[in-house]
Steps between C-alpha positions, in 0.01 A plus 500: 500500500326576164831634357680189633242280333560660160869404521620172354550213737869485416542868565302462833721217608815694405386806693399287797833328515681826445308657793579196720865530399489874594339416830783242568758761395338750721495260784861406437603867474321576828672202660835605381454857611381408841769232532755763387393726786516201742848418356612863552389487859651154540824629344482797739456260788770247396731751339528853612311463825688191591824678432389793717407275780825312474700812497315651800560171691869504401538861587371433850717191546803706383428764764462246783808314375734806474368671819568175697844482347571860583391458856703181527810685381441782747437282807727218422838466676643351183629809307559292187126443456460821311748381240317174477156662436627789300477338155163338566357820644620697204335247262176514685506874506566512127220251445267711714583803283418296197177397658407855575575606147306215356206565729496859377473362150230249579281672743225738387264477805493832693480316833799282420703805368420674829640196683810480273567872550489458883719194462755704298501771766540249783756306300708817452490560874568135565804490270635815652473371856651164404780666324582697817446197717723279306777741373531760766328378811530720820775400742267571797300194586197706597513691173551181300202330681291810434593491129434124481160553660425770253605270224273232629201723500582611152545131400175418663325784313677395179389144549142611591484699179641207300254284678210725413614496140519131495159464662350750264642302202374179652151641561521649144591161364209346685264775364638443146445130551139555622458739199624227262267246662214739480583587140526126415162444662357800321654373173343160555163664569528720196616211281208291625265798442641567150497133421138468612408809297682365196326164550165663535559720197619207296201296624261777395678533166482131452132490598428789253696326230344166554144662518573689181593177323304219669157666513491582121624142437226363710248715324639372165480146626143542617411652169666227309325231712160687454551512120607130496174419692315666219403829672554782246263751654745700725717761332881469564664823629870563467585787745876463465751523223739234617531147386192389690304795352605389161394147586159625612467707179579171302240309706254774434566473121477125514166535688364748234604257225334211687195717528494560130576132428223391732263748341586366155460142617170590660373661181622200310333272749181700459522472124569128526209456750268692249622284216458193712137610573443547137661175408294335770184660369611398142557151623158490654354635184701254300385231722132598453551524132681168500199358677272666251716372217489157651119512515494637148730218385264265665206660325700503181579134539125442552429722207759315292335174598163644406646634172653163433166338561335768305747442222424134501132582494568766228694238302216274527263778405729595210493148368119516539493839342721375220251208446217739525683747269538221247130426530421872477727520194308223341175672605641831380590343171153376473365849605722658240343297236158574633598875504615482147166352413322770706712770316407346173141503615526851617653618176209328332258678724683830438474456124135409548454814717656726232275355241211555736623849542518551128160359472364719755671794330354415190154470659547825653 
């Protein structure tokens, strides 16, 4: 079965059909052989055996016919009767000789040969007595009657032997017919048995062939449906090297490729999930910063308003300071003049101090 599974489906189908053709040929050969045997027996029954039976019957009828003619010639008052029957009796005798010769050619049965040998012996005696009775009969009536009685007994024995041969051939024909019927019945039985055996063998072969093809195809179909449903967990095994095995190998390769693709997609999805988490966190941070910026902008707006107010106040203060500066400048001018006067006074004091020093030095 394993070796059968490794063959290609086309090869398996070709071998199966070849085996079925061989079975049909064997069945036909058996039928022809058995029918040939039956035909031989039928030919024996309808050909040679029919001829033997016909010849035996004709032999007996010739004996009865010629013996009656001879007795009629002997006991008839009409002396011309011998001349009337002479040619017919001669023809019948010649025909009987031909029958005897043909029988010797056809008959092979020991029992029939024994009967024909006894017939030949009685026939020789019969012909001798008939020759004497017809061609040189005794003049004495008593001797003639004795010879005629002896001829009758010989004719009876001759007829009995011919009857025995005819009955033997009839019984033999019946036996051959029964053998033919039995052989035909046996042929029918053997043909039926052979046909049943061939049918069973073809059925087993068909079952094995179907099982070797359908079961892997069912497994391939189930595998494809499982993969189509998204189940990639089960490994695909290809135990054969036929077309279905190669299909399973292709499905296995496809499943491995899908596994790699799913793994790559899963890794990409994980990366995208991480990036999404980071983007979400960044968005949250940005939102918080945006809120903070908004608050800062609000504070800045307030500060700008305060600065604007301060600037207005500063402008006013600057105007006031300018006025005060002008006043201070005037005061500074006045102070400068006063300083100049103080400087002059100080220089006078300094000169006075030097003279005082000189005076003190002089005093010292």
